[in-house]
C-alpha positions as CSV (number, residue, x, y, z in Angstrom):
1,M,-67.8,47.1,-50.6
2,S,-69.1,49.6,-48.1
3,D,-65.4,51.1,-47.4
4,E,-64.9,53.8,-49.3
5,R,-61.0,52.6,-49.8
6,G,-62.5,49.8,-51.5
7,L,-62.6,48.5,-55.2
8,R,-66.5,48.8,-56.2
9,N,-66.0,47.4,-59.9
10,I,-63.8,47.3,-62.7
11,S,-63.4,50.5,-63.7
12,D,-62.2,51.2,-60.8
13,T,-58.8,49.6,-61.3
14,A,-58.5,52.5,-64.1
15,R,-58.4,55.0,-61.2
16,W,-56.5,52.9,-59.3
17,V,-53.6,52.6,-61.7
18,A,-53.7,56.0,-62.5
19,I,-52.6,56.6,-59.1
20,Y,-49.2,54.8,-59.7
21,R,-48.7,56.6,-63.1
22,A,-49.4,60.3,-61.1
23,L,-46.6,59.2,-58.3
24,E,-44.4,58.0,-61.2
25,S,-44.6,61.1,-63.0
26,E,-44.2,63.6,-60.0
27,R,-40.5,62.1,-59.0
28,P,-37.6,64.4,-60.4
29,D,-36.1,61.0,-62.2
30,A,-39.4,60.2,-63.9
31,L,-39.4,57.5,-66.4
32,F,-42.6,59.4,-68.2
33,H,-44.9,62.1,-67.6
34,D,-48.6,61.5,-67.3
35,P,-50.1,65.2,-66.7
36,F,-53.4,63.9,-66.5
37,A,-53.1,60.8,-64.4
38,R,-53.7,62.9,-61.0
39,Q,-56.7,64.5,-62.2
40,L,-58.7,61.3,-64.0
41,A,-57.5,59.2,-60.9
42,G,-59.4,61.6,-58.5
43,E,-60.4,61.4,-54.8
44,R,-61.5,58.0,-55.0
45,G,-57.7,56.3,-56.9
46,A,-56.3,58.4,-54.0
47,R,-58.6,56.3,-51.2
48,I,-58.2,53.0,-52.9
49,T,-54.7,53.1,-52.8
50,E,-54.7,52.9,-49.0
51,G,-56.6,49.8,-48.7
52,Q,-53.3,48.2,-51.3
53,E,-50.5,47.7,-49.2
54,F,-49.3,44.9,-51.8
55,A,-50.0,46.7,-54.0
56,N,-48.3,49.8,-53.1
57,R,-45.1,48.0,-52.0
58,N,-45.1,46.6,-55.7
59,A,-45.9,49.9,-57.5
60,W,-42.6,49.3,-59.4
61,S,-45.1,47.0,-61.6
62,F,-47.5,48.9,-62.7
63,V,-44.5,51.4,-63.5
64,T,-42.6,49.1,-65.6
65,R,-45.3,47.5,-67.1
66,T,-46.4,51.2,-68.2
67,V,-42.7,52.0,-69.4
68,L,-42.4,48.3,-71.7
69,F,-45.9,49.4,-73.8
70,D,-45.0,52.7,-74.2
71,R,-41.8,51.1,-75.7
72,F,-43.7,48.8,-77.8
73,I,-46.1,51.5,-79.1
74,S,-43.1,53.4,-79.8
75,N,-41.3,50.7,-82.0
76,A,-44.6,49.6,-83.6
77,V,-45.3,53.1,-85.3
78,A,-42.0,53.9,-86.3
79,N,-42.0,50.8,-88.0
80,G,-45.1,51.7,-89.8
81,A,-48.0,50.8,-87.8
82,D,-51.1,53.5,-88.4
83,M,-53.3,52.2,-86.2
84,V,-53.5,51.4,-82.6
85,V,-56.4,50.1,-80.9
86,N,-56.3,49.7,-77.1
87,L,-58.5,47.3,-75.6
88,A,-60.2,48.3,-72.0
89,A,-58.4,51.5,-72.9
90,G,-59.4,52.9,-68.9
91,L,-57.5,56.5,-68.4
92,D,-54.5,55.8,-70.2
93,V,-53.7,59.1,-72.0
94,R,-50.5,58.0,-74.2
95,P,-52.6,59.5,-77.6
96,Y,-52.1,62.9,-75.4
97,R,-48.2,62.4,-73.4
98,M,-46.5,60.6,-76.4
99,T,-44.8,61.8,-79.3
100,L,-47.0,60.2,-81.9
101,P,-47.5,60.7,-85.9
102,P,-50.8,63.1,-86.6
103,Q,-51.7,60.4,-89.3
104,L,-52.0,58.0,-86.5
105,Q,-55.3,56.2,-85.8
106,W,-55.7,55.4,-82.1
107,I,-58.6,53.8,-81.4
108,E,-59.6,53.3,-77.8
109,I,-62.8,50.8,-76.5
110,D,-63.9,50.6,-73.2
111,L,-67.2,50.7,-71.3
112,P,-69.6,53.4,-71.5
113,D,-69.2,55.4,-68.2
114,L,-65.7,55.4,-68.5
115,L,-65.3,56.9,-71.5
116,A,-67.8,59.3,-70.6
117,Y,-65.7,60.6,-67.9
118,K,-62.5,60.4,-69.6
119,T,-63.5,62.5,-72.5
120,E,-65.8,65.0,-70.0
121,Q,-62.0,65.2,-67.9
122,L,-60.0,66.2,-70.9
123,A,-62.6,68.0,-73.4
124,R,-59.8,70.5,-73.1
125,E,-56.9,69.2,-74.2
126,T,-56.0,68.2,-77.7
127,P,-54.0,64.6,-78.8
128,R,-51.8,64.5,-81.2
129,C,-52.9,61.7,-83.3
130,L,-56.5,60.9,-84.6
131,L,-57.7,59.5,-81.3
132,E,-61.6,58.1,-81.8
133,R,-63.2,56.8,-78.3
134,V,-65.5,53.5,-78.8
135,A,-67.9,52.8,-76.2
136,L,-68.0,48.6,-76.0
137,D,-68.1,45.7,-73.8
138,L,-65.9,43.7,-74.8
139,S,-67.7,40.7,-73.8
140,D,-70.3,41.4,-76.6
141,V,-68.6,38.7,-79.1
142,T,-71.1,40.0,-81.8
143,A,-70.1,43.6,-81.4
144,R,-66.6,43.0,-81.2
145,R,-66.0,41.4,-83.9
146,E,-68.1,43.9,-86.1
147,L,-65.9,46.6,-84.7
148,F,-62.8,44.5,-85.2
149,A,-63.9,44.5,-89.2
150,R,-65.0,47.9,-89.6
151,L,-61.2,49.0,-88.1
152,S,-59.7,46.3,-89.9
153,A,-61.3,48.1,-93.4
154,R,-59.4,51.3,-92.6
155,A,-55.8,50.4,-91.3
156,K,-52.7,48.4,-92.9
157,A,-51.1,47.7,-89.9
158,A,-52.3,47.8,-86.6
159,L,-50.8,47.2,-82.9
160,V,-53.3,45.8,-80.5
161,V,-52.7,46.5,-76.9
162,S,-54.4,45.3,-74.0
163,E,-52.6,46.4,-71.0
164,G,-54.2,45.2,-68.1
165,L,-56.6,43.0,-69.2
166,I,-56.0,39.5,-69.8
167,V,-55.6,38.7,-66.7
168,Y,-59.4,39.4,-65.8
169,L,-60.1,37.0,-68.7
170,A,-61.1,33.1,-68.4
171,A,-58.8,30.8,-70.3
172,E,-61.9,30.3,-72.8
173,E,-62.2,34.2,-73.0
174,A,-58.7,34.5,-73.9
175,V,-59.3,32.0,-76.4
176,A,-61.7,33.7,-77.6
177,L,-60.5,37.5,-78.1
178,A,-57.3,36.2,-79.4
179,S,-58.8,33.7,-81.9
180,D,-61.2,37.1,-83.2
181,L,-58.1,39.3,-82.8
182,A,-56.0,37.1,-85.2
183,R,-58.7,36.8,-87.5
184,T,-58.9,40.3,-88.4
185,P,-56.3,41.0,-91.3
186,A,-55.2,44.6,-90.3
187,F,-54.2,43.3,-86.4
188,H,-50.2,42.5,-87.5
189,R,-49.5,42.4,-83.8
190,W,-50.7,42.7,-79.9
191,A,-48.9,43.9,-77.0
192,L,-50.6,42.0,-73.9
193,D,-49.4,41.6,-70.2
194,M,-49.4,38.5,-68.3
195,V,-48.2,36.3,-65.0
196,S,-47.5,33.2,-64.2
197,P,-49.2,30.8,-61.9
198,A,-47.1,31.0,-59.1
199,L,-47.3,35.0,-59.5
200,M,-51.4,34.6,-59.7
201,A,-51.5,33.1,-56.4
202,M,-49.5,35.5,-54.8
203,M,-51.4,38.1,-55.7
204,Q,-54.8,36.0,-55.1
205,K,-53.8,36.4,-51.3
206,S,-52.8,39.9,-51.2
207,M,-55.5,41.5,-53.1
208,G,-57.6,39.0,-54.7
209,Q,-60.5,39.4,-52.0
210,H,-60.8,43.1,-53.0
211,L,-61.1,42.5,-56.6
212,R,-63.5,39.5,-56.3
213,E,-66.0,41.9,-54.1
214,A,-65.9,44.2,-56.9
215,G,-67.1,41.8,-59.5
216,A,-63.6,41.5,-61.2
217,P,-61.7,38.6,-60.1
218,F,-58.0,37.2,-61.4
219,K,-58.6,34.7,-63.5
220,F,-55.9,34.2,-66.2
221,A,-52.3,32.9,-65.4
222,P,-51.6,29.5,-67.9
223,D,-48.8,27.1,-67.5
224,E,-47.4,27.4,-70.9
225,G,-47.0,31.2,-70.5
226,P,-47.1,33.2,-73.9
227,A,-47.1,30.3,-75.6
228,F,-50.5,29.7,-74.9
229,F,-51.5,32.5,-77.2
230,E,-50.0,30.1,-80.3
231,R,-52.9,28.3,-80.8
232,C,-54.9,31.1,-81.7
233,G,-52.3,32.7,-84.2
234,W,-50.2,34.2,-82.5
235,R,-46.5,34.0,-82.2
236,P,-44.5,35.8,-79.1
237,V,-41.8,37.9,-80.4
238,E,-40.2,39.6,-77.5
239,V,-41.3,39.0,-73.7
240,Q,-40.4,41.4,-71.4
241,S,-39.8,40.5,-67.7
242,M,-41.4,43.0,-65.3
243,L,-38.9,42.2,-63.0
244,H,-35.8,42.4,-64.6
245,N,-36.8,45.5,-66.4
246,A,-38.0,47.4,-63.0
247,A,-34.1,46.0,-61.8
248,R,-32.8,48.0,-64.9
249,L,-34.9,51.2,-64.4
250,K,-34.1,51.3,-60.7
251,R,-37.4,50.8,-58.9
252,L,-36.7,48.5,-57.2
253,S,-35.5,47.4,-53.6
254,W,-32.6,46.6,-52.2
255,W,-34.5,43.0,-51.3
256,M,-35.8,43.0,-54.8
257,R,-32.8,43.2,-57.0
258,M,-31.3,40.4,-55.4
259,I,-34.1,38.4,-56.5
260,A,-33.9,40.3,-59.7
261,L,-30.4,38.6,-60.5
262,L,-32.1,35.2,-60.6
263,P,-32.4,34.1,-64.3
264,D,-35.6,35.4,-66.3
265,S,-38.0,32.0,-66.8
266,K,-40.0,34.0,-69.9
267,G,-43.1,32.7,-68.2
268,R,-42.4,29.1,-69.0
269,Q,-42.3,27.9,-65.7
270,P,-45.5,27.7,-63.9
271,R,-43.4,27.6,-60.4
272,S,-41.9,30.9,-61.4
273,P,-43.4,34.2,-59.5
274,W,-43.2,35.6,-63.2
275,G,-44.5,38.6,-64.4
276,G,-44.0,40.6,-67.7
277,V,-45.1,42.4,-71.5
278,C,-45.4,40.5,-74.3
279,L,-45.3,41.5,-77.9
280,F,-47.1,38.9,-80.4
281,E,-47.4,38.7,-84.7
282,N,-50.1,37.7,-85.8
283,V,-49.3,34.1,-87.9
284,S,-53.0,33.2,-88.7
285,D,-54.0,32.1,-92.3
């Protein structure tokens, strides 16, 4: 797009989401502190948010998603995970801001240009664990399988994290990725976020055109909800609604708090506008 406020490509979504982390971090009652979010988002990230009215009204969803992923990661590490594999890591800085054991292996995987920018921006900072960045296009099936095999040889119990990734995949791409992850012996658990078809329809009306023009359209919203991944060897062990958690975290408007009083569908009702963060365990043979 020629409009400087528009999204140019999928990497721009990382700058866009970083702005919401920055705004939360600057609140006196912040739920987390990301000291690098505004720096990484840059002026470009701030301009992008100017054209995203729907996203700005629903910034609570990005904040809540961050909190839920933080929780899943902390719990996994406390329970013995020795590696975190962050797929499409974007501008996430959890290795710098979270309390993590120094021996934890943290692997960030994303496109070369984005990781190069991030490495440059954080060159003077020290991560709290063993951080490694791998420049890789995850759509390269052969390369990702080779990487997963190498990582599996180095870990006993890894948590895979894919925050803000699955929604951009076609159903067959999600199946292929999930199956590759399940076939990797050390990948014991997987945390991801997903939406229902009804919420996808709302997102398409409000933000879909911007993302399509940037070559990053929304695609994945299965009728089955989290149960979709059972065919790939992943069993859901925890499903957290972003709306209901946002209410508990006091990040909703009065009107949205009223909606949050409705029962949580856990993503099982396609006609319910549901979005959540899910934790799966690997049950493949």
